[in-house]
Structure formats: C-alpha cells, structure tokens
C-alpha positions in Angstrom: 129.0 -168.9 -62.6 128.9 -171.1 -59.6 125.2 -170.4 -59.0 124.4 -171.3 -62.7 126.3 -174.6 -62.5 123.8 -175.8 -59.6 120.4 -174.2 -60.8 118.8 -171.7 -63.1 118.6 -168.0 -62.5 115.3 -166.3 -63.2 114.0 -162.7 -62.8 112.0 -160.0 -64.5 112.5 -156.4 -65.6 109.9 -153.9 -67.0 107.5 -156.8 -68.2 110.2 -159.1 -69.6 110.9 -162.3 -67.7 114.1 -164.2 -68.2 115.8 -167.3 -67.3 119.5 -168.3 -67.5 120.5 -172.0 -67.2 123.4 -174.4 -68.0 122.8 -176.6 -70.8 124.7 -178.6 -73.5 124.8 -177.8 -77.2 123.2 -180.5 -79.1 125.3 -179.5 -82.3 128.5 -179.8 -80.2 129.9 -183.5 -80.6 131.8 -183.1 -77.4 128.9 -182.0 -75.5 130.3 -178.7 -74.2 128.5 -176.6 -71.6 126.5 -173.7 -72.9 124.5 -170.8 -71.3 120.7 -171.1 -72.5 118.9 -167.7 -72.1 115.2 -167.4 -72.4 112.9 -164.4 -72.3 109.2 -164.1 -72.4 106.5 -161.5 -71.5 104.8 -161.3 -68.2 102.5 -162.3 -66.5 103.2 -166.1 -66.2 106.2 -168.1 -65.2 108.6 -170.2 -67.5 106.5 -173.4 -67.2 103.0 -171.7 -67.7 104.0 -169.7 -70.8 103.4 -171.1 -74.1 106.6 -172.1 -76.1 105.7 -169.8 -78.8 105.9 -166.7 -76.7 109.5 -167.5 -75.6 112.7 -166.2 -77.3 116.0 -168.2 -76.7 119.6 -167.8 -77.5 122.7 -169.8 -76.5 126.1 -168.5 -75.3 129.3 -169.7 -74.0 129.2 -171.0 -70.4 131.7 -168.5 -69.0 132.0 -164.9 -67.8 132.1 -163.6 -71.5 129.0 -165.6 -72.2 127.0 -164.0 -69.4 128.1 -160.5 -70.7 127.0 -161.5 -74.1 123.6 -163.0 -72.7 122.9 -159.6 -70.7 123.6 -157.7 -73.9 121.3 -160.0 -75.9 118.4 -159.4 -73.2 119.0 -155.7 -73.3 118.6 -155.8 -77.1 115.2 -157.8 -76.6 114.1 -155.4 -73.9 114.4 -152.5 -76.3 113.5 -154.1 -79.6 110.2 -155.4 -78.1 109.4 -152.6 -75.7 105.9 -152.5 -76.6 105.4 -156.3 -75.9 106.9 -155.9 -72.5 105.0 -152.7 -71.7 101.7 -154.4 -72.6 102.4 -157.6 -70.9 100.6 -156.9 -67.7 97.3 -156.1 -69.4 97.1 -159.5 -71.0 96.3 -161.6 -68.1 93.0 -162.8 -69.8 94.3 -163.4 -73.1 96.5 -166.5 -72.3 94.9 -170.0 -72.9 96.0 -172.7 -70.4 
C-alpha cells in the first residue's frame, strides 16, 4: 500500500498488461482514496494503447481492495483468454 501511495504499479501476465494506481472517486463528495485498476492487451504500454482497448475497475484503497483488484484481474485473465493469447500477434494492427 505504501508503494501505491507514491506511484502506480504496472506489470504483465500472459498477454495482459495491468496498472494499479491511487485515485479519487469522482462520485464521492468527500473525495476518498480509491484503487483504480486498468488492464489492456499487449504489446503496447499504457500511454500508447487506445482507450477503447482498456478495461477499468475501482476498488477501496486498502488491503481488501488490493485482494478484490487481484480477483478482478484474474477474472479478466480467464474470461478474455483468447484476447490475451492473441495479443503479441497484433503488433501491426494498432493505429497510432
């Protein structure tokens, strides 16, 4: 949690890239901290991947939120297995 208070955490697994970062919930009038998780297919990084290829979810910014986020990412990994498996073969399909 201390790491996420300072910067985002990124990584990849089996063709799925992910990013966890601290944010605020725009619907929360008190501006409480939240954990924003984004996943997208390889091959490009977060900034170079088109928004329509990204999936996002928001969780509580605590240990339970991290556990829930990992569960959500695992669900995306298995539900979209074909997308992640085919990701490296699509280098030339992205328009920049």
